[in-house]
DOLUM-875121 format. One record per atom (N, C-alpha, C): residue in three letters; residue number from 1; x, y, z. Coordinates in steps of 0.05 Angstrom, whole numbers, plus 5000, padded with zeros to 4 digits. Example, Ala and Ser with C-alpha at 12.3 -4.5 7.8 and 13.67 -1.06 7.14 Angstrom:
# DOLUM-875121
Ala|1|5264|4886|5156
Ala|1|5246|4910|5156
Ala|1|5264|4934|5156
Ser|2|5257|4955|5142
Ser|2|5273|4979|5143
Ser|2|5258|5001|5157
END
This chain:
# DOLUM-875121
Ser|1|7976|7854|1153
Ser|1|7956|7878|1156
Ser|1|7930|7860|1159
Phe|2|7899|7876|1166
Phe|2|7888|7872|1175
Phe|2|7874|7844|1151
Val|3|7850|7831|1168
Val|3|7835|7816|1159
Val|3|7810|7829|1135
Gly|4|7821|7831|1113
Gly|4|7800|7843|1097
Gly|4|7822|7856|1071
Gln|5|7841|7863|1081
Gln|5|7870|7869|1065
Gln|5|7884|7857|1049
Asn|6|7899|7861|1037
Asn|6|7906|7853|1026
Asn|6|7903|7823|1002
Leu|7|7868|7842|0984
Leu|7|7868|7834|0966
Leu|7|7860|7827|0950
Ala|8|7877|7796|0933
Ala|8|7895|7792|0900
Ala|8|7871|7780|0886
Asp|9|7873|7786|0862
Asp|9|7857|7781|0844
Asp|9|7867|7763|0819
Gln|10|7857|7763|0806
Gln|10|7871|7748|0783
Gln|10|7856|7765|0750
Asp|11|7861|7780|0741
Asp|11|7848|7796|0731
Asp|11|7851|7793|0701
Ile|12|7827|7801|0689
Ile|12|7840|7785|0651
Ile|12|7836|7811|0631
Val|13|7849|7808|0600
Val|13|7851|7838|0578
Val|13|7841|7815|0570
Pro|14|7807|7817|0560
Pro|14|7801|7809|0538
Pro|14|7813|7820|0511
Leu|15|7807|7788|0487
Leu|15|7829|7785|0464
Leu|15|7799|7778|0446
Phe|16|7798|7786|0424
Phe|16|7786|7776|0397
Phe|16|7809|7767|0372
Phe|17|7806|7752|0361
Phe|17|7818|7737|0345
Phe|17|7789|7732|0325
Thr|18|7789|7730|0295
Thr|18|7791|7720|0276
Thr|18|7795|7694|0266
Thr|19|7784|7672|0257
Thr|19|7808|7644|0256
Thr|19|7800|7634|0234
Asn|20|7809|7607|0222
Asn|20|7802|7607|0197
Asn|20|7780|7581|0212
Pro|21|7757|7588|0198
Pro|21|7726|7571|0199
Pro|21|7731|7542|0201
His|22|7751|7536|0187
His|22|7755|7502|0176
His|22|7768|7491|0206
Asp|23|7785|7500|0215
Asp|23|7808|7488|0249
Asp|23|7774|7487|0263
Thr|24|7776|7465|0282
Thr|24|7764|7446|0307
Thr|24|7781|7439|0320
Pro|25|7764|7446|0343
Pro|25|7778|7441|0369
Pro|25|7788|7410|0362
Ile|26|7802|7407|0382
Ile|26|7821|7376|0378
Ile|26|7814|7368|0399
Pro|27|7792|7347|0408
Pro|27|7784|7333|0395
Pro|27|7757|7343|0387
Pro|28|7747|7342|0355
Pro|28|7724|7352|0346
Pro|28|7697|7341|0358
Leu|29|7685|7355|0363
Leu|29|7660|7358|0375
Leu|29|7659|7352|0407
Asp|30|7683|7356|0416
Asp|30|7682|7351|0441
Asp|30|7662|7364|0464
Pro|31|7639|7366|0473
Pro|31|7625|7401|0486
Pro|31|7651|7407|0505
Asn|32|7663|7391|0527
Asn|32|7681|7401|0538
Asn|32|7702|7410|0536
Asn|33|7711|7410|0511
Asn|33|7733|7420|0493
Asn|33|7732|7448|0494
Phe|34|7716|7472|0504
Phe|34|7718|7502|0489
Phe|34|7747|7519|0509
Ile|35|7765|7497|0515
Ile|35|7796|7519|0526
Ile|35|7802|7496|0492
Asn|36|7821|7523|0478
Asn|36|7833|7504|0467
Asn|36|7870|7506|0472
Asn|37|7867|7527|0480
Asn|37|7901|7531|0492
Asn|37|7900|7538|0513
Ile|38|7934|7535|0528
Ile|38|7930|7552|0549
Ile|38|7970|7563|0552
Ala|39|7982|7578|0544
Ala|39|7996|7588|0544
Ala|39|8019|7597|0568
Trp|40|8039|7583|0584
Trp|40|8046|7605|0594
Trp|40|8070|7629|0577
Leu|41|8070|7657|0597
Leu|41|8088|7670|0575
Leu|41|8095|7692|0602
Pro|42|8128|7694|0584
Pro|42|8148|7707|0596
Pro|42|8143|7749|0588
Asn|43|8145|7760|0610
Asn|43|8141|7786|0610
Asn|43|8171|7792|0585
Pro|44|8163|7793|0570
Pro|44|8181|7812|0550
Pro|44|8201|7824|0554
Ala|45|8209|7840|0571
Ala|45|8220|7856|0584
Ala|45|8230|7844|0607
Gly|46|8232|7812|0616
Gly|46|8234|7812|0645
Gly|46|8256|7789|0647
Asp|47|8253|7763|0652
Asp|47|8264|7733|0656
Asp|47|8247|7725|0629
Pro|48|8265|7721|0607
Pro|48|8247|7693|0590
Pro|48|8239|7669|0610
Thr|49|8259|7665|0632
Thr|49|8250|7639|0641
Thr|49|8226|7642|0665
Val|50|8212|7658|0663
Val|50|8200|7653|0686
Val|50|8176|7667|0673
Arg|51|8167|7651|0681
Arg|51|8120|7653|0670
Arg|51|8105|7671|0686
Val|52|8094|7704|0674
Val|52|8077|7714|0686
Val|52|8051|7723|0680
Cys|53|8050|7694|0658
Cys|53|8017|7708|0638
Cys|53|8011|7684|0632
Ser|54|8004|7677|0643
Ser|54|7970|7653|0620
Ser|54|7957|7677|0607
Phe|55|7947|7649|0578
Phe|55|7940|7668|0552
Phe|55|7932|7635|0540
Val|56|7906|7647|0550
Val|56|7881|7626|0550
Val|56|7863|7630|0527
Thr|57|7848|7614|0495
Thr|57|7839|7621|0479
Thr|57|7821|7598|0477
Leu|58|7794|7607|0472
Leu|58|7770|7602|0470
Leu|58|7760|7597|0436
Asn|59|7744|7578|0431
Asn|59|7730|7584|0407
Asn|59|7701|7572|0413
Pro|60|7696|7597|0417
Pro|60|7660|7598|0422
Pro|60|7646|7586|0386
Val|61|7658|7602|0376
Val|61|7644|7592|0342
Val|61|7658|7584|0322
Pro|62|7661|7575|0297
Pro|62|7683|7571|0280
Pro|62|7675|7604|0266
Gly|63|7708|7602|0271
Gly|63|7714|7636|0260
Gly|63|7726|7659|0273
Leu|64|7715|7644|0301
Leu|64|7729|7666|0325
Leu|64|7738|7656|0356
Ala|65|7755|7676|0354
Ala|65|7771|7659|0388
Ala|65|7761|7679|0404
Phe|66|7763|7666|0421
Phe|66|7776|7694|0457
Phe|66|7781|7700|0467
Gly|67|7809|7709|0468
Gly|67|7828|7705|0486
Gly|67|7832|7719|0516
Met|68|7840|7712|0529
Met|68|7835|7719|0559
Met|68|7872|7731|0568
Leu|69|7891|7742|0575
Leu|69|7914|7748|0584
Leu|69|7910|7760|0616
Thr|70|7916|7731|0632
Thr|70|7920|7738|0650
Thr|70|7941|7727|0673
Leu|71|7955|7762|0682
Leu|71|7974|7758|0702
Leu|71|7989|7739|0721
Ser|72|7996|7715|0727
Ser|72|7996|7704|0745
Ser|72|7992|7713|0773
Thr|73|8012|7724|0779
Thr|73|8007|7736|0808
Thr|73|8012|7767|0797
Thr|74|7986|7784|0816
Thr|74|7988|7805|0807
Thr|74|7996|7819|0834
Gln|75|8015|7845|0836
Gln|75|8021|7868|0851
Gln|75|8002|7885|0869
Ser|76|7983|7886|0848
Ser|76|7956|7900|0864
Ser|76|7936|7890|0884
Arg|77|7933|7903|0897
Arg|77|7918|7903|0915
Arg|77|7896|7912|0925
Gly|78|7870|7895|0936
Gly|78|7845|7917|0941
Gly|78|7839|7907|0971
Ser|79|7804|7912|0971
Ser|79|7806|7906|1004
Ser|79|7768|7898|1007
Ile|80|7772|7884|1034
Ile|80|7737|7876|1026
Ile|80|7731|7879|1065
Thr|81|7725|7904|1070
Thr|81|7712|7917|1088
Thr|81|7685|7914|1099
Ile|82|7677|7918|1127
Ile|82|7649|7915|1122
Ile|82|7640|7948|1131
Asn|83|7612|7938|1117
Asn|83|7605|7970|1112
Asn|83|7578|7981|1128
Ser|84|7577|7961|1155
Ser|84|7555|7971|1175
Ser|84|7552|7937|1200
Ala|85|7549|7958|1223
Ala|85|7550|7926|1241
Ala|85|7520|7908|1233
Asp|86|7511|7920|1222
Asp|86|7485|7898|1202
Asp|86|7499|7874|1191
Pro|87|7499|7851|1195
Pro|87|7515|7835|1180
Pro|87|7504|7827|1155
Leu|88|7478|7842|1150
Leu|88|7460|7823|1117
Leu|88|7455|7861|1101
Gln|89|7480|7874|1115
Gln|89|7485|7901|1093
Gln|89|7512|7891|1082
Pro|90|7517|7898|1048
Pro|90|7535|7887|1037
Pro|90|7562|7891|1042
Pro|91|7594|7876|1043
Pro|91|7618|7900|1052
Pro|91|7623|7917|1031
Val|92|7641|7926|1032
Val|92|7648|7941|1015
Val|92|7677|7927|1002
Ile|93|7674|7927|0977
Ile|93|7693|7912|0960
Ile|93|7702|7940|0936
Asn|94|7736|7937|0949
Asn|94|7755|7951|0935
Asn|94|7766|7926|0907
Leu|95|7762|7918|0891
Leu|95|7788|7905|0874
Leu|95|7815|7908|0877
Gly|96|7821|7936|0872
Gly|96|7851|7937|0859
Gly|96|7863|7942|0842
Ile|97|7849|7946|0831
Ile|97|7861|7924|0794
Ile|97|7862|7952|0790
Leu|98|7893|7954|0772
Leu|98|7923|7956|0781
Leu|98|7934|7988|0789
Ser|99|7927|7977|0812
Ser|99|7934|7988|0836
Ser|99|7967|7997|0841
Asn|100|7978|7978|0836
Asn|100|8005|7968|0832
Asn|100|8012|7986|0808
His|101|8032|8007|0798
His|101|8035|8000|0764
His|101|8053|7985|0749
Gln|102|8061|7959|0769
Gln|102|8080|7935|0757
Gln|102|8056|7925|0742
Asp|103|8031|7918|0749
Asp|103|8011|7903|0738
Asp|103|8012|7921|0703
Leu|104|8007|7949|0700
Leu|104|7999|7951|0677
Leu|104|8023|7958|0657
Ala|105|8048|7968|0675
Ala|105|8066|7960|0655
Ala|105|8075|7923|0648
Thr|106|8065|7900|0660
Thr|106|8065|7881|0651
Thr|106|8048|7865|0627
Tyr|107|8039|7890|0634
Tyr|107|8007|7882|0602
Tyr|107|8012|7894|0585
Gln|108|8028|7924|0592
Gln|108|8029|7943|0561
Gln|108|8053|7927|0551
Asn|109|8076|7912|0569
Asn|109|8093|7894|0550
Asn|109|8072|7868|0533
Leu|110|8072|7861|0543
Leu|110|8053|7833|0535
Leu|110|8037|7840|0505
Leu|111|8024|7864|0510
Leu|111|8006|7881|0494
Leu|111|8027|7878|0460
Met|112|8043|7903|0483
Met|112|8053|7917|0450
Met|112|8079|7897|0445
Val|113|8078|7875|0450
Val|113|8111|7868|0454
Val|113|8104|7826|0436
Thr|114|8093|7819|0457
Thr|114|8080|7792|0462
Thr|114|8051|7787|0441
Leu|115|8035|7796|0448
Leu|115|8010|7809|0425
Leu|115|8019|7812|0403
Lys|116|8033|7830|0398
Lys|116|8035|7848|0370
Lys|116|8056|7821|0349
Asn|117|8081|7810|0366
Asn|117|8089|7784|0351
Asn|117|8071|7759|0352
Leu|118|8054|7750|0360
Leu|118|8042|7731|0359
Leu|118|8001|7736|0341
Asn|119|8007|7760|0332
Asn|119|7981|7769|0310
Asn|119|8001|7763|0290
Asn|120|8036|7769|0284
Asn|120|8042|7775|0254
Asn|120|8045|7740|0253
Ser|121|8055|7728|0277
Ser|121|8063|7706|0267
Ser|121|8035|7684|0258
Leu|122|8013|7689|0265
Leu|122|7992|7677|0265
Leu|122|7985|7691|0239
Gln|123|7984|7713|0223
Gln|123|7982|7714|0204
Gln|123|7994|7711|0184
Ala|124|8016|7711|0186
Ala|124|8044|7689|0167
Ala|124|8046|7664|0165
Ile|125|8026|7650|0182
Ile|125|8021|7625|0179
Ile|125|7987|7619|0167
Asp|126|7980|7635|0170
Asp|126|7947|7630|0161
Asp|126|7924|7661|0169
Pro|127|7920|7675|0140
Pro|127|7917|7693|0147
Pro|127|7876|7699|0149
Gly|128|7871|7674|0158
Gly|128|7851|7666|0169
Gly|128|7844|7684|0202
Tyr|129|7872|7682|0203
Tyr|129|7880|7697|0234
Tyr|129|7887|7707|0245
Gln|130|7865|7730|0259
Gln|130|7876|7761|0262
Gln|130|7862|7775|0283
Leu|131|7893|7792|0299
Leu|131|7870|7795|0328
Leu|131|7853|7821|0309
Ile|132|7827|7816|0323
Ile|132|7818|7842|0313
Ile|132|7806|7861|0339
Tyr|133|7806|7857|0367
Tyr|133|7796|7868|0387
Tyr|133|7823|7865|0400
Ser|134|7834|7881|0406
Ser|134|7841|7912|0402
Ser|134|7851|7912|0374
Asp|135|7846|7936|0361
Asp|135|7853|7933|0340
Asp|135|7888|7940|0344
Pro|136|7897|7915|0317
Pro|136|7927|7920|0321
Pro|136|7946|7950|0318
Ala|137|7929|7958|0302
Ala|137|7937|7982|0302
Ala|137|7950|8012|0326
Ile|138|7942|7996|0346
Ile|138|7941|7998|0369
Ile|138|7971|7997|0386
Leu|139|7974|7976|0374
Leu|139|7995|7960|0389
Leu|139|8007|7969|0397
Asn|140|8035|7993|0379
Asn|140|8049|8008|0378
Asn|140|8054|8042|0401
Asp|141|8026|8032|0407
Asp|141|8023|8062|0415
Asp|141|8015|8071|0438
Val|142|8038|8071|0469
Val|142|8025|8063|0488
Val|142|8005|8081|0506
Asp|143|7999|8091|0499
Asp|143|7982|8109|0505
Asp|143|7948|8104|0499
Ala|144|7950|8094|0470
Ala|144|7934|8072|0456
Ala|144|7929|8046|0479
Val|145|7944|8029|0480
Val|145|7941|8003|0494
Val|145|7942|8017|0524
Thr|146|7951|8024|0534
Thr|146|7931|8039|0565
Thr|146|7917|8047|0565
Glu|147|7906|8049|0545
Glu|147|7870|8067|0547
Glu|147|7864|8042|0547
Phe|148|7857|8021|0522
Phe|148|7846|8000|0526
Phe|148|7853|7975|0543
Ile|149|7872|7974|0558
Ile|149|7881|7956|0589
Ile|149|7861|7973|0602
Gln|150|7858|8002|0615
Gln|150|7846|8006|0633
Gln|150|7806|8005|0621
Gln|151|7820|8012|0608
Gln|151|7787|7999|0592
Gln|151|7759|7979|0592
Asn|152|7784|7960|0593
Asn|152|7769|7935|0586
Asn|152|7774|7912|0610
Ile|153|7811|7915|0625
Ile|153|7807|7895|0635
Ile|153|7794|7888|0670
Ile|154|7779|7864|0663
Ile|154|7763|7860|0687
Ile|154|7773|7835|0713
Ser|155|7764|7828|0732
Ser|155|7763|7820|0744
Ser|155|7749|7790|0737
Ser|156|7776|7768|0749
Ser|156|7759|7733|0747
Ser|156|7742|7726|0767
Gln|157|7735|7739|0789
Gln|157|7739|7730|0813
Gln|157|7745|7718|0823
Ser|158|7767|7702|0822
Ser|158|7786|7684|0838
Ser|158|7810|7704|0858
Phe|159|7797|7714|0880
Phe|159|7800|7721|0893
Phe|159|7823|7704|0920
Gln|160|7842|7722|0921
Gln|160|7867|7701|0950
Gln|160|7869|7722|0968
Asp|161|7879|7707|0996
Asp|161|7890|7730|1015
Asp|161|7873|7750|1023
His|162|7856|7749|1023
His|162|7841|7774|1036
His|162|7842|7761|1068
Cys|163|7847|7743|1063
Cys|163|7834|7744|1099
Cys|163|7869|7734|1119
Arg|164|7876|7735|1116
Arg|164|7896|7745|1133
Arg|164|7901|7740|1160
Met|165|7907|7713|1187
Met|165|7895|7722|1211
Met|165|7914|7731|1220
Ala|166|7941|7730|1219
Ala|166|7967|7723|1231
Ala|166|7984|7750|1223
END
């Protein structure tokens, strides 16, 4: 491939949970401890020994957690190309988010199986923990989950592989 082709990114599907407001990050009151947990998860439809996704939670305020699902390696590819001979003109950037159907299928599996099970398990431990975004009611509907992913997926702007020289 040519320079500027094969752009890979680590896209994020954002999630929100209510939490028990009495729970605090460990160690408490540490301003550098905004990331509470990182879990490496397998694709529930794939090999359980291969971790394909990171699940990170942030607890910005008591009672609310922000979660991020990020594929470890996306199959989707985009590009960065020049727009003009004028070096002051911005390049044309195509992030290629979800351009490979396998990424969407993996996210669908993660939401419809892993996230649904996680939400149910959290509620069984403490009803204060509940998925609120996406609406848990959509997790049984592949079309609704697909629409949620397509409308909410964002770039982490952690680009890789776009300057192959050989």
